N, CA, C, O and CB atoms as a CASP TS submission, in Angstrom:
PFRMAT TS
TARGET T0000
AUTHOR 0000-0000-0000
METHOD Language model
MODEL 1
PARENT N/A
ATOM      1  N   MET     1     -46.837  -9.301  75.678  1.00  0.00           N
ATOM      2  CA  MET     1     -47.860  -9.977  76.468  1.00  0.00           C
ATOM      3  C   MET     1     -49.209  -9.294  76.253  1.00  0.00           C
ATOM      4  O   MET     1     -49.360  -8.103  76.524  1.00  0.00           O
ATOM      5  CB  MET     1     -47.483  -9.981  77.970  1.00  0.00           C
ATOM      6  N   LYS     2     -50.163 -10.040  75.776  1.00  0.00           N
ATOM      7  CA  LYS     2     -51.476  -9.461  75.506  1.00  0.00           C
ATOM      8  C   LYS     2     -52.383  -9.585  76.722  1.00  0.00           C
ATOM      9  O   LYS     2     -52.389 -10.593  77.429  1.00  0.00           O
ATOM     10  CB  LYS     2     -52.123 -10.138  74.295  1.00  0.00           C
ATOM     11  N   TYR     3     -53.142  -8.527  76.935  1.00  0.00           N
ATOM     12  CA  TYR     3     -54.108  -8.525  78.035  1.00  0.00           C
ATOM     13  C   TYR     3     -55.517  -8.523  77.469  1.00  0.00           C
ATOM     14  O   TYR     3     -55.780  -7.902  76.439  1.00  0.00           O
ATOM     15  CB  TYR     3     -53.892  -7.304  78.966  1.00  0.00           C
ATOM     16  N   SER     4     -56.414  -9.215  78.140  1.00  0.00           N
ATOM     17  CA  SER     4     -57.813  -9.176  77.731  1.00  0.00           C
ATOM     18  C   SER     4     -58.436  -7.869  78.199  1.00  0.00           C
ATOM     19  O   SER     4     -57.852  -7.150  79.009  1.00  0.00           O
ATOM     20  CB  SER     4     -58.593 -10.391  78.296  1.00  0.00           C
ATOM     21  N   PHE     5     -59.620  -7.565  77.689  1.00  0.00           N
ATOM     22  CA  PHE     5     -60.317  -6.340  78.088  1.00  0.00           C
ATOM     23  C   PHE     5     -60.549  -6.312  79.592  1.00  0.00           C
ATOM     24  O   PHE     5     -60.365  -5.277  80.231  1.00  0.00           O
ATOM     25  CB  PHE     5     -61.653  -6.216  77.348  1.00  0.00           C
ATOM     26  N   ASN     6     -60.952  -7.446  80.157  1.00  0.00           N
ATOM     27  CA  ASN     6     -61.225  -7.501  81.599  1.00  0.00           C
ATOM     28  C   ASN     6     -59.983  -7.223  82.426  1.00  0.00           C
ATOM     29  O   ASN     6     -60.053  -6.560  83.461  1.00  0.00           O
ATOM     30  CB  ASN     6     -61.789  -8.858  81.975  1.00  0.00           C
ATOM     31  N   GLU     7     -58.862  -7.724  81.973  1.00  0.00           N
ATOM     32  CA  GLU     7     -57.607  -7.496  82.689  1.00  0.00           C
ATOM     33  C   GLU     7     -57.202  -6.030  82.630  1.00  0.00           C
ATOM     34  O   GLU     7     -56.787  -5.451  83.634  1.00  0.00           O
ATOM     35  CB  GLU     7     -56.495  -8.371  82.109  1.00  0.00           C
ATOM     36  N   ILE     8     -57.325  -5.437  81.450  1.00  0.00           N
ATOM     37  CA  ILE     8     -56.994  -4.017  81.303  1.00  0.00           C
ATOM     38  C   ILE     8     -57.926  -3.177  82.161  1.00  0.00           C
ATOM     39  O   ILE     8     -57.490  -2.252  82.846  1.00  0.00           O
ATOM     40  CB  ILE     8     -57.085  -3.579  79.822  1.00  0.00           C
ATOM     41  N   PHE     9     -59.221  -3.507  82.120  1.00  0.00           N
ATOM     42  CA  PHE     9     -60.208  -2.791  82.929  1.00  0.00           C
ATOM     43  C   PHE     9     -59.864  -2.888  84.409  1.00  0.00           C
ATOM     44  O   PHE     9     -59.918  -1.896  85.137  1.00  0.00           O
ATOM     45  CB  PHE     9     -61.619  -3.345  82.677  1.00  0.00           C
ATOM     46  N   PHE    10     -59.510  -4.088  84.845  1.00  0.00           N
ATOM     47  CA  PHE    10     -59.149  -4.303  86.247  1.00  0.00           C
ATOM     48  C   PHE    10     -57.960  -3.435  86.638  1.00  0.00           C
ATOM     49  O   PHE    10     -57.980  -2.769  87.674  1.00  0.00           O
ATOM     50  CB  PHE    10     -58.829  -5.783  86.499  1.00  0.00           C
ATOM     51  N   ILE    11     -56.927  -3.448  85.802  1.00  0.00           N
ATOM     52  CA  ILE    11     -55.703  -2.699  86.103  1.00  0.00           C
ATOM     53  C   ILE    11     -55.987  -1.201  86.157  1.00  0.00           C
ATOM     54  O   ILE    11     -55.522  -0.515  87.067  1.00  0.00           O
ATOM     55  CB  ILE    11     -54.616  -2.995  85.054  1.00  0.00           C
ATOM     56  N   LEU    12     -56.746  -0.689  85.190  1.00  0.00           N
ATOM     57  CA  LEU    12     -57.073   0.739  85.157  1.00  0.00           C
ATOM     58  C   LEU    12     -57.882   1.150  86.372  1.00  0.00           C
ATOM     59  O   LEU    12     -57.586   2.155  87.017  1.00  0.00           O
ATOM     60  CB  LEU    12     -57.841   1.080  83.886  1.00  0.00           C
ATOM     61  N   VAL    13     -58.904   0.367  86.680  1.00  0.00           N
ATOM     62  CA  VAL    13     -59.758   0.693  87.820  1.00  0.00           C
ATOM     63  C   VAL    13     -58.977   0.595  89.124  1.00  0.00           C
ATOM     64  O   VAL    13     -59.150   1.413  90.027  1.00  0.00           O
ATOM     65  CB  VAL    13     -60.978  -0.235  87.862  1.00  0.00           C
ATOM     66  N   PHE    14     -58.119  -0.412  89.212  1.00  0.00           N
ATOM     67  CA  PHE    14     -57.303  -0.569  90.414  1.00  0.00           C
ATOM     68  C   PHE    14     -56.419   0.656  90.625  1.00  0.00           C
ATOM     69  O   PHE    14     -56.286   1.143  91.748  1.00  0.00           O
ATOM     70  CB  PHE    14     -56.439  -1.840  90.317  1.00  0.00           C
ATOM     71  N   LYS    15     -55.812   1.154  89.544  1.00  0.00           N
ATOM     72  CA  LYS    15     -54.962   2.345  89.637  1.00  0.00           C
ATOM     73  C   LYS    15     -55.766   3.572  90.031  1.00  0.00           C
ATOM     74  O   LYS    15     -55.320   4.387  90.839  1.00  0.00           O
ATOM     75  CB  LYS    15     -54.251   2.597  88.311  1.00  0.00           C
ATOM     76  N   ILE    16     -56.957   3.698  89.452  1.00  0.00           N
ATOM     77  CA  ILE    16     -57.823   4.836  89.785  1.00  0.00           C
ATOM     78  C   ILE    16     -58.199   4.807  91.260  1.00  0.00           C
ATOM     79  O   ILE    16     -58.152   5.832  91.940  1.00  0.00           O
ATOM     80  CB  ILE    16     -59.094   4.826  88.912  1.00  0.00           C
ATOM     81  N   ILE    17     -58.571   3.636  91.748  1.00  0.00           N
ATOM     82  CA  ILE    17     -58.918   3.497  93.164  1.00  0.00           C
ATOM     83  C   ILE    17     -57.733   3.885  94.032  1.00  0.00           C
ATOM     84  O   ILE    17     -57.863   4.663  94.977  1.00  0.00           O
ATOM     85  CB  ILE    17     -59.366   2.055  93.482  1.00  0.00           C
ATOM     86  N   TYR    18     -56.582   3.333  93.699  1.00  0.00           N
ATOM     87  CA  TYR    18     -55.413   3.540  94.555  1.00  0.00           C
ATOM     88  C   TYR    18     -54.989   5.000  94.577  1.00  0.00           C
ATOM     89  O   TYR    18     -54.624   5.526  95.628  1.00  0.00           O
ATOM     90  CB  TYR    18     -54.253   2.672  94.085  1.00  0.00           C
ATOM     91  N   ASN    19     -55.036   5.657  93.427  1.00  0.00           N
ATOM     92  CA  ASN    19     -54.579   7.046  93.345  1.00  0.00           C
ATOM     93  C   ASN    19     -55.553   8.035  93.973  1.00  0.00           C
ATOM     94  O   ASN    19     -55.135   8.986  94.633  1.00  0.00           O
ATOM     95  CB  ASN    19     -54.348   7.421  91.906  1.00  0.00           C
ATOM     96  N   ASN    20     -56.843   7.816  93.772  1.00  0.00           N
ATOM     97  CA  ASN    20     -57.828   8.808  94.187  1.00  0.00           C
ATOM     98  C   ASN    20     -58.516   8.504  95.511  1.00  0.00           C
ATOM     99  O   ASN    20     -58.978   9.408  96.207  1.00  0.00           O
ATOM    100  CB  ASN    20     -58.855   8.943  93.134  1.00  0.00           C
ATOM    101  N   PHE    21     -58.578   7.225  95.845  1.00  0.00           N
ATOM    102  CA  PHE    21     -59.315   6.846  97.046  1.00  0.00           C
ATOM    103  C   PHE    21     -58.467   5.956  97.941  1.00  0.00           C
ATOM    104  O   PHE    21     -58.949   4.962  98.484  1.00  0.00           O
ATOM    105  CB  PHE    21     -60.617   6.133  96.674  1.00  0.00           C
ATOM    106  N   ARG    22     -57.203   6.320  98.090  1.00  0.00           N
ATOM    107  CA  ARG    22     -56.262   5.457  98.814  1.00  0.00           C
ATOM    108  C   ARG    22     -56.752   5.115 100.218  1.00  0.00           C
ATOM    109  O   ARG    22     -56.720   3.953 100.621  1.00  0.00           O
ATOM    110  CB  ARG    22     -54.901   6.129  98.900  1.00  0.00           C
ATOM    111  N   ASN    23     -57.202   6.117 100.957  1.00  0.00           N
ATOM    112  CA  ASN    23     -57.638   5.887 102.339  1.00  0.00           C
ATOM    113  C   ASN    23     -58.867   4.996 102.397  1.00  0.00           C
ATOM    114  O   ASN    23     -58.927   4.068 103.203  1.00  0.00           O
ATOM    115  CB  ASN    23     -57.932   7.214 103.030  1.00  0.00           C
ATOM    116  N   ILE    24     -59.841   5.271 101.551  1.00  0.00           N
ATOM    117  CA  ILE    24     -61.064   4.468 101.509  1.00  0.00           C
ATOM    118  C   ILE    24     -60.726   3.036 101.115  1.00  0.00           C
ATOM    119  O   ILE    24     -61.242   2.077 101.689  1.00  0.00           O
ATOM    120  CB  ILE    24     -62.092   5.075 100.520  1.00  0.00           C
ATOM    121  N   PHE    25     -59.849   2.913 100.123  1.00  0.00           N
ATOM    122  CA  PHE    25     -59.501   1.595  99.615  1.00  0.00           C
ATOM    123  C   PHE    25     -58.776   0.765 100.667  1.00  0.00           C
ATOM    124  O   PHE    25     -59.004  -0.440 100.779  1.00  0.00           O
ATOM    125  CB  PHE    25     -58.641   1.723  98.368  1.00  0.00           C
ATOM    126  N   ILE    26     -57.906   1.407 101.434  1.00  0.00           N
ATOM    127  CA  ILE    26     -57.194   0.699 102.500  1.00  0.00           C
ATOM    128  C   ILE    26     -58.179   0.192 103.554  1.00  0.00           C
ATOM    129  O   ILE    26     -58.056  -0.938 104.027  1.00  0.00           O
ATOM    130  CB  ILE    26     -56.136   1.620 103.154  1.00  0.00           C
ATOM    131  N   ILE    27     -59.149   1.021 103.920  1.00  0.00           N
ATOM    132  CA  ILE    27     -60.189   0.602 104.873  1.00  0.00           C
ATOM    133  C   ILE    27     -60.943  -0.606 104.312  1.00  0.00           C
ATOM    134  O   ILE    27     -61.158  -1.596 105.012  1.00  0.00           O
ATOM    135  CB  ILE    27     -61.180   1.777 105.168  1.00  0.00           C
ATOM    136  N   TYR    28     -61.335  -0.512 103.055  1.00  0.00           N
ATOM    137  CA  TYR    28     -62.077  -1.593 102.412  1.00  0.00           C
ATOM    138  C   TYR    28     -61.236  -2.867 102.330  1.00  0.00           C
ATOM    139  O   TYR    28     -61.731  -3.970 102.561  1.00  0.00           O
ATOM    140  CB  TYR    28     -62.526  -1.168 101.010  1.00  0.00           C
ATOM    141  N   LEU    29     -59.952  -2.692 101.997  1.00  0.00           N
ATOM    142  CA  LEU    29     -59.071  -3.838 101.842  1.00  0.00           C
ATOM    143  C   LEU    29     -58.878  -4.567 103.162  1.00  0.00           C
ATOM    144  O   LEU    29     -58.798  -5.795 103.188  1.00  0.00           O
ATOM    145  CB  LEU    29     -57.727  -3.401 101.286  1.00  0.00           C
ATOM    146  N   LYS    30     -58.804  -3.819 104.258  1.00  0.00           N
ATOM    147  CA  LYS    30     -58.670  -4.436 105.574  1.00  0.00           C
ATOM    148  C   LYS    30     -59.902  -5.257 105.918  1.00  0.00           C
ATOM    149  O   LYS    30     -59.799  -6.306 106.554  1.00  0.00           O
ATOM    150  CB  LYS    30     -58.434  -3.371 106.642  1.00  0.00           C
ATOM    151  N   ILE    31     -61.066  -4.779 105.497  1.00  0.00           N
ATOM    152  CA  ILE    31     -62.315  -5.472 105.807  1.00  0.00           C
ATOM    153  C   ILE    31     -62.425  -6.769 105.004  1.00  0.00           C
ATOM    154  O   ILE    31     -62.887  -7.785 105.525  1.00  0.00           O
ATOM    155  CB  ILE    31     -63.524  -4.559 105.516  1.00  0.00           C
ATOM    156  N   THR    32     -62.005  -6.738 103.747  1.00  0.00           N
ATOM    157  CA  THR    32     -62.248  -7.885 102.864  1.00  0.00           C
ATOM    158  C   THR    32     -60.961  -8.499 102.327  1.00  0.00           C
ATOM    159  O   THR    32     -60.953  -9.077 101.241  1.00  0.00           O
ATOM    160  CB  THR    32     -63.124  -7.466 101.707  1.00  0.00           C
ATOM    161  N   ILE    33     -59.878  -8.375 103.082  1.00  0.00           N
ATOM    162  CA  ILE    33     -58.576  -8.814 102.586  1.00  0.00           C
ATOM    163  C   ILE    33     -58.575 -10.268 102.145  1.00  0.00           C
ATOM    164  O   ILE    33     -57.972 -10.589 101.121  1.00  0.00           O
ATOM    165  CB  ILE    33     -57.529  -8.611 103.646  1.00  0.00           C
ATOM    166  N   ASN    34     -59.224 -11.149 102.877  1.00  0.00           N
ATOM    167  CA  ASN    34     -59.203 -12.570 102.527  1.00  0.00           C
ATOM    168  C   ASN    34     -59.975 -12.870 101.250  1.00  0.00           C
ATOM    169  O   ASN    34     -59.557 -13.699 100.442  1.00  0.00           O
ATOM    170  CB  ASN    34     -59.770 -13.387 103.661  1.00  0.00           C
ATOM    171  N   LYS    35     -61.102 -12.192 101.072  1.00  0.00           N
ATOM    172  CA  LYS    35     -61.912 -12.418  99.880  1.00  0.00           C
ATOM    173  C   LYS    35     -61.270 -11.784  98.652  1.00  0.00           C
ATOM    174  O   LYS    35     -61.385 -12.297  97.538  1.00  0.00           O
ATOM    175  CB  LYS    35     -63.323 -11.863 100.082  1.00  0.00           C
ATOM    176  N   PHE    36     -60.592 -10.663  98.874  1.00  0.00           N
ATOM    177  CA  PHE    36     -60.046  -9.886  97.765  1.00  0.00           C
ATOM    178  C   PHE    36     -58.727 -10.461  97.257  1.00  0.00           C
ATOM    179  O   PHE    36     -58.404 -10.350  96.074  1.00  0.00           O
ATOM    180  CB  PHE    36     -59.847  -8.442  98.190  1.00  0.00           C
ATOM    181  N   TYR    37     -57.980 -11.070  98.156  1.00  0.00           N
ATOM    182  CA  TYR    37     -56.610 -11.500  97.860  1.00  0.00           C
ATOM    183  C   TYR    37     -56.528 -12.449  96.671  1.00  0.00           C
ATOM    184  O   TYR    37     -55.710 -12.246  95.773  1.00  0.00           O
ATOM    185  CB  TYR    37     -56.012 -12.166  99.072  1.00  0.00           C
ATOM    186  N   ASN    38     -57.363 -13.475  96.655  1.00  0.00           N
ATOM    187  CA  ASN    38     -57.327 -14.460  95.571  1.00  0.00           C
ATOM    188  C   ASN    38     -57.669 -13.841  94.225  1.00  0.00           C
ATOM    189  O   ASN    38     -57.136 -14.247  93.192  1.00  0.00           O
ATOM    190  CB  ASN    38     -58.286 -15.597  95.866  1.00  0.00           C
ATOM    191  N   ASN    39     -58.555 -12.860  94.242  1.00  0.00           N
ATOM    192  CA  ASN    39     -58.952 -12.219  92.996  1.00  0.00           C
ATOM    193  C   ASN    39     -57.835 -11.363  92.406  1.00  0.00           C
ATOM    194  O   ASN    39     -57.720 -11.234  91.187  1.00  0.00           O
ATOM    195  CB  ASN    39     -60.183 -11.370  93.223  1.00  0.00           C
ATOM    196  N   ILE    40     -57.013 -10.780  93.278  1.00  0.00           N
ATOM    197  CA  ILE    40     -55.874 -10.009  92.781  1.00  0.00           C
ATOM    198  C   ILE    40     -54.823 -10.942  92.180  1.00  0.00           C
ATOM    199  O   ILE    40     -54.226 -10.642  91.146  1.00  0.00           O
ATOM    200  CB  ILE    40     -55.254  -9.161  93.916  1.00  0.00           C
ATOM    201  N   ILE    41     -54.609 -12.072  92.843  1.00  0.00           N
ATOM    202  CA  ILE    41     -53.619 -13.037  92.357  1.00  0.00           C
ATOM    203  C   ILE    41     -54.011 -13.553  90.971  1.00  0.00           C
ATOM    204  O   ILE    41     -53.178 -13.626  90.068  1.00  0.00           O
ATOM    205  CB  ILE    41     -53.477 -14.218  93.350  1.00  0.00           C
ATOM    206  N   SER    42     -55.274 -13.905  90.814  1.00  0.00           N
ATOM    207  CA  SER    42     -55.745 -14.447  89.542  1.00  0.00           C
ATOM    208  C   SER    42     -56.800 -13.518  88.957  1.00  0.00           C
ATOM    209  O   SER    42     -57.994 -13.657  89.223  1.00  0.00           O
ATOM    210  CB  SER    42     -56.316 -15.879  89.724  1.00  0.00           C
ATOM    211  N   ILE    43     -56.334 -12.572  88.161  1.00  0.00           N
ATOM    212  CA  ILE    43     -57.215 -11.538  87.623  1.00  0.00           C
ATOM    213  C   ILE    43     -58.319 -12.145  86.751  1.00  0.00           C
ATOM    214  O   ILE    43     -59.446 -11.650  86.734  1.00  0.00           O
ATOM    215  CB  ILE    43     -56.402 -10.522  86.812  1.00  0.00           C
ATOM    216  N   LYS    44     -57.988 -13.218  86.029  1.00  0.00           N
ATOM    217  CA  LYS    44     -58.950 -13.804  85.100  1.00  0.00           C
ATOM    218  C   LYS    44     -60.157 -14.404  85.807  1.00  0.00           C
ATOM    219  O   LYS    44     -61.224 -14.539  85.207  1.00  0.00           O
ATOM    220  CB  LYS    44     -58.278 -14.864  84.265  1.00  0.00           C
ATOM    221  N   THR    45     -59.997 -14.766  87.086  1.00  0.00           N
ATOM    222  CA  THR    45     -61.106 -15.407  87.784  1.00  0.00           C
ATOM    223  C   THR    45     -62.016 -14.407  88.492  1.00  0.00           C
ATOM    224  O   THR    45     -63.064 -14.780  89.019  1.00  0.00           O
ATOM    225  CB  THR    45     -60.573 -16.400  88.785  1.00  0.00           C
ATOM    226  N   CYS    46     -61.617 -13.150  88.502  1.00  0.00           N
ATOM    227  CA  CYS    46     -62.410 -12.187  89.267  1.00  0.00           C
ATOM    228  C   CYS    46     -63.709 -11.854  88.543  1.00  0.00           C
ATOM    229  O   CYS    46     -63.744 -11.756  87.316  1.00  0.00           O
ATOM    230  CB  CYS    46     -61.603 -10.907  89.517  1.00  0.00           C
ATOM    231  N   LYS    47     -64.760 -11.685  89.309  1.00  0.00           N
ATOM    232  CA  LYS    47     -66.061 -11.343  88.759  1.00  0.00           C
ATOM    233  C   LYS    47     -66.443  -9.961  89.255  1.00  0.00           C
ATOM    234  O   LYS    47     -66.320  -9.654  90.441  1.00  0.00           O
ATOM    235  CB  LYS    47     -67.136 -12.394  89.151  1.00  0.00           C
ATOM    236  N   ILE    48     -66.903  -9.141  88.342  1.00  0.00           N
ATOM    237  CA  ILE    48     -67.329  -7.807  88.736  1.00  0.00           C
ATOM    238  C   ILE    48     -68.786  -7.891  89.186  1.00  0.00           C
ATOM    239  O   ILE    48     -69.693  -8.043  88.369  1.00  0.00           O
ATOM    240  CB  ILE    48     -67.152  -6.780  87.564  1.00  0.00           C
ATOM    241  N   ARG    49     -68.992  -7.789  90.489  1.00  0.00           N
ATOM    242  CA  ARG    49     -70.349  -7.899  91.024  1.00  0.00           C
ATOM    243  C   ARG    49     -70.987  -6.529  91.208  1.00  0.00           C
ATOM    244  O   ARG    49     -72.193  -6.356  91.028  1.00  0.00           O
ATOM    245  CB  ARG    49     -70.337  -8.649  92.352  1.00  0.00           C
ATOM    246  N   TYR    50     -70.164  -5.575  91.566  1.00  0.00           N
ATOM    247  CA  TYR    50     -70.695  -4.238  91.794  1.00  0.00           C
ATOM    248  C   TYR    50     -69.781  -3.201  91.158  1.00  0.00           C
ATOM    249  O   TYR    50     -68.559  -3.277  91.288  1.00  0.00           O
ATOM    250  CB  TYR    50     -70.858  -3.963  93.300  1.00  0.00           C
ATOM    251  N   ILE    51     -70.371  -2.243  90.478  1.00  0.00           N
ATOM    252  CA  ILE    51     -69.602  -1.089  90.027  1.00  0.00           C
ATOM    253  C   ILE    51     -70.272   0.146  90.621  1.00  0.00           C
ATOM    254  O   ILE    51     -71.432   0.442  90.338  1.00  0.00           O
ATOM    255  CB  ILE    51     -69.528  -1.012  88.446  1.00  0.00           C
ATOM    256  N   TYR    52     -69.525   0.846  91.437  1.00  0.00           N
ATOM    257  CA  TYR    52     -70.054   2.058  92.037  1.00  0.00           C
ATOM    258  C   TYR    52     -69.468   3.272  91.340  1.00  0.00           C
ATOM    259  O   TYR    52     -68.252   3.386  91.193  1.00  0.00           O
ATOM    260  CB  TYR    52     -69.754   2.100  93.542  1.00  0.00           C
ATOM    261  N   ILE    53     -70.323   4.164  90.918  1.00  0.00           N
ATOM    262  CA  ILE    53     -69.867   5.403  90.330  1.00  0.00           C
ATOM    263  C   ILE    53     -69.720   6.408  91.468  1.00  0.00           C
ATOM    264  O   ILE    53     -70.703   6.805  92.093  1.00  0.00           O
ATOM    265  CB  ILE    53     -70.854   5.917  89.220  1.00  0.00           C
ATOM    266  N   ILE    54     -68.495   6.808  91.723  1.00  0.00           N
ATOM    267  CA  ILE    54     -68.230   7.709  92.834  1.00  0.00           C
ATOM    268  C   ILE    54     -68.243   9.151  92.346  1.00  0.00           C
ATOM    269  O   ILE    54     -67.481   9.520  91.452  1.00  0.00           O
ATOM    270  CB  ILE    54     -66.881   7.374  93.499  1.00  0.00           C
ATOM    271  N   THR    55     -69.104   9.955  92.934  1.00  0.00           N
ATOM    272  CA  THR    55     -69.109  11.381  92.611  1.00  0.00           C
ATOM    273  C   THR    55     -68.605  12.110  93.834  1.00  0.00           C
ATOM    274  O   THR    55     -67.404  12.110  94.101  1.00  0.00           O
ATOM    275  CB  THR    55     -70.538  11.888  92.186  1.00  0.00           C
ATOM    276  N   ASN    56     -69.503  12.735  94.586  1.00  0.00           N
ATOM    277  CA  ASN    56     -69.090  13.403  95.809  1.00  0.00           C
ATOM    278  C   ASN    56     -69.363  12.561  97.039  1.00  0.00           C
ATOM    279  O   ASN    56     -68.756  12.775  98.088  1.00  0.00           O
ATOM    280  CB  ASN    56     -69.788  14.729  95.936  1.00  0.00           C
ATOM    281  N   ASN    57     -70.274  11.603  96.919  1.00  0.00           N
ATOM    282  CA  ASN    57     -70.659  10.777  98.068  1.00  0.00           C
ATOM    283  C   ASN    57     -70.011   9.410  98.000  1.00  0.00           C
ATOM    284  O   ASN    57     -70.128   8.700  97.002  1.00  0.00           O
ATOM    285  CB  ASN    57     -72.176  10.629  98.139  1.00  0.00           C
ATOM    286  N   ILE    58     -69.325   9.051  99.074  1.00  0.00           N
ATOM    287  CA  ILE    58     -68.724   7.724  99.162  1.00  0.00           C
ATOM    288  C   ILE    58     -69.393   6.992 100.322  1.00  0.00           C
ATOM    289  O   ILE    58     -69.308   7.425 101.471  1.00  0.00           O
ATOM    290  CB  ILE    58     -67.162   7.808  99.357  1.00  0.00           C
ATOM    291  N   ILE    59     -70.056   5.880 100.014  1.00  0.00           N
ATOM    292  CA  ILE    59     -70.825   5.170 101.034  1.00  0.00           C
ATOM    293  C   ILE    59     -70.035   3.962 101.511  1.00  0.00           C
ATOM    294  O   ILE    59     -70.034   2.913 100.867  1.00  0.00           O
ATOM    295  CB  ILE    59     -72.209   4.736 100.486  1.00  0.00           C
ATOM    296  N   ILE    60     -69.365   4.119 102.645  1.00  0.00           N
ATOM    297  CA  ILE    60     -68.524   3.042 103.171  1.00  0.00           C
ATOM    298  C   ILE    60     -69.372   1.850 103.610  1.00  0.00           C
ATOM    299  O   ILE    60     -68.932   0.704 103.518  1.00  0.00           O
ATOM    300  CB  ILE    60     -67.677   3.550 104.348  1.00  0.00           C
ATOM    301  N   GLN    61     -70.588   2.120 104.087  1.00  0.00           N
ATOM    302  CA  GLN    61     -71.475   1.031 104.510  1.00  0.00           C
ATOM    303  C   GLN    61     -71.756   0.084 103.345  1.00  0.00           C
ATOM    304  O   GLN    61     -71.790  -1.133 103.523  1.00  0.00           O
ATOM    305  CB  GLN    61     -72.800   1.596 105.069  1.00  0.00           C
ATOM    306  N   GLU    62     -71.954   0.644 102.163  1.00  0.00           N
ATOM    307  CA  GLU    62     -72.198  -0.184 100.983  1.00  0.00           C
ATOM    308  C   GLU    62     -70.962  -0.994 100.634  1.00  0.00           C
ATOM    309  O   GLU    62     -71.068  -2.142 100.204  1.00  0.00           O
ATOM    310  CB  GLU    62     -72.616   0.684  99.789  1.00  0.00           C
ATOM    311  N   LEU    63     -69.786  -0.396 100.819  1.00  0.00           N
ATOM    312  CA  LEU    63     -68.546  -1.122 100.551  1.00  0.00           C
ATOM    313  C   LEU    63     -68.410  -2.318 101.479  1.00  0.00           C
ATOM    314  O   LEU    63     -67.933  -3.378 101.075  1.00  0.00           O
ATOM    315  CB  LEU    63     -67.336  -0.196 100.703  1.00  0.00           C
ATOM    316  N   ARG    64     -68.835  -2.140 102.730  1.00  0.00           N
ATOM    317  CA  ARG    64     -68.728  -3.231 103.703  1.00  0.00           C
ATOM    318  C   ARG    64     -69.678  -4.376 103.381  1.00  0.00           C
ATOM    319  O   ARG    64     -69.372  -5.535 103.657  1.00  0.00           O
ATOM    320  CB  ARG    64     -69.007  -2.714 105.106  1.00  0.00           C
ATOM    321  N   LYS    65     -70.831  -4.055 102.797  1.00  0.00           N
ATOM    322  CA  LYS    65     -71.814  -5.088 102.474  1.00  0.00           C
ATOM    323  C   LYS    65     -71.335  -5.983 101.333  1.00  0.00           C
ATOM    324  O   LYS    65     -71.615  -7.182 101.319  1.00  0.00           O
ATOM    325  CB  LYS    65     -73.148  -4.447 102.106  1.00  0.00           C
ATOM    326  N   ALA    66     -70.626  -5.407 100.393  1.00  0.00           N
ATOM    327  CA  ALA    66     -70.237  -6.149  99.196  1.00  0.00           C
ATOM    328  C   ALA    66     -69.090  -7.103  99.497  1.00  0.00           C
ATOM    329  O   ALA    66     -68.160  -6.764 100.229  1.00  0.00           O
ATOM    330  CB  ALA    66     -69.841  -5.186  98.073  1.00  0.00           C
ATOM    331  N   SER    67     -69.166  -8.286  98.929  1.00  0.00           N
ATOM    332  CA  SER    67     -68.082  -9.246  99.125  1.00  0.00           C
ATOM    333  C   SER    67     -66.911  -8.936  98.190  1.00  0.00           C
ATOM    334  O   SER    67     -65.755  -9.226  98.499  1.00  0.00           O
ATOM    335  CB  SER    67     -68.586 -10.682  98.891  1.00  0.00           C
ATOM    336  N   PHE    68     -67.236  -8.345  97.048  1.00  0.00           N
ATOM    337  CA  PHE    68     -66.186  -7.971  96.107  1.00  0.00           C
ATOM    338  C   PHE    68     -66.663  -6.747  95.345  1.00  0.00           C
ATOM    339  O   PHE    68     -67.834  -6.660  94.976  1.00  0.00           O
ATOM    340  CB  PHE    68     -65.836  -9.149  95.131  1.00  0.00           C
ATOM    341  N   ILE    69     -65.777  -5.813  95.110  1.00  0.00           N
ATOM    342  CA  ILE    69     -66.244  -4.565  94.513  1.00  0.00           C
ATOM    343  C   ILE    69     -65.178  -3.896  93.662  1.00  0.00           C
ATOM    344  O   ILE    69     -63.991  -3.938  93.986  1.00  0.00           O
ATOM    345  CB  ILE    69     -66.699  -3.615  95.590  1.00  0.00           C
ATOM    346  N   PHE    70     -65.604  -3.292  92.594  1.00  0.00           N
ATOM    347  CA  PHE    70     -64.768  -2.353  91.864  1.00  0.00           C
ATOM    348  C   PHE    70     -65.349  -0.966  92.073  1.00  0.00           C
ATOM    349  O   PHE    70     -66.559  -0.771  91.956  1.00  0.00           O
ATOM    350  CB  PHE    70     -64.682  -2.716  90.344  1.00  0.00           C
ATOM    351  N   VAL    71     -64.505  -0.019  92.377  1.00  0.00           N
ATOM    352  CA  VAL    71     -64.974   1.357  92.490  1.00  0.00           C
ATOM    353  C   VAL    71     -64.467   2.108  91.276  1.00  0.00           C
ATOM    354  O   VAL    71     -63.261   2.202  91.046  1.00  0.00           O
ATOM    355  CB  VAL    71     -64.492   2.030  93.824  1.00  0.00           C
ATOM    356  N   LEU    72     -65.392   2.638  90.508  1.00  0.00           N
ATOM    357  CA  LEU    72     -65.022   3.337  89.285  1.00  0.00           C
ATOM    358  C   LEU    72     -65.248   4.828  89.469  1.00  0.00           C
ATOM    359  O   LEU    72     -66.358   5.261  89.779  1.00  0.00           O
ATOM    360  CB  LEU    72     -65.827   2.807  88.077  1.00  0.00           C
ATOM    361  N   CYS    73     -64.202   5.607  89.278  1.00  0.00           N
ATOM    362  CA  CYS    73     -64.297   7.052  89.461  1.00  0.00           C
ATOM    363  C   CYS    73     -64.380   7.731  88.104  1.00  0.00           C
ATOM    364  O   CYS    73     -63.580   7.449  87.212  1.00  0.00           O
ATOM    365  CB  CYS    73     -63.091   7.589  90.265  1.00  0.00           C
ATOM    366  N   ILE    74     -65.355   8.632  87.946  1.00  0.00           N
ATOM    367  CA  ILE    74     -65.462   9.365  86.684  1.00  0.00           C
ATOM    368  C   ILE    74     -64.872  10.746  86.886  1.00  0.00           C
ATOM    369  O   ILE    74     -64.851  11.551  85.955  1.00  0.00           O
ATOM    370  CB  ILE    74     -66.943   9.456  86.197  1.00  0.00           C
TER
END
């Protein structure tokens, strides 16, 4: 089964979020569960609107403002 670049990117970023920012991600998921759910079901339809580079500061307020978000950890 071949994956497109966007699908691979989504899967990698999702794993990074879940492993490193589990608590933050759960808070975010509770806030936007309805908006996020359809995008997880259909990965091809998801649009990357925001990419946040997380260093030492995590801004939960910004996460709440966004309707859809990928958090990328370096």
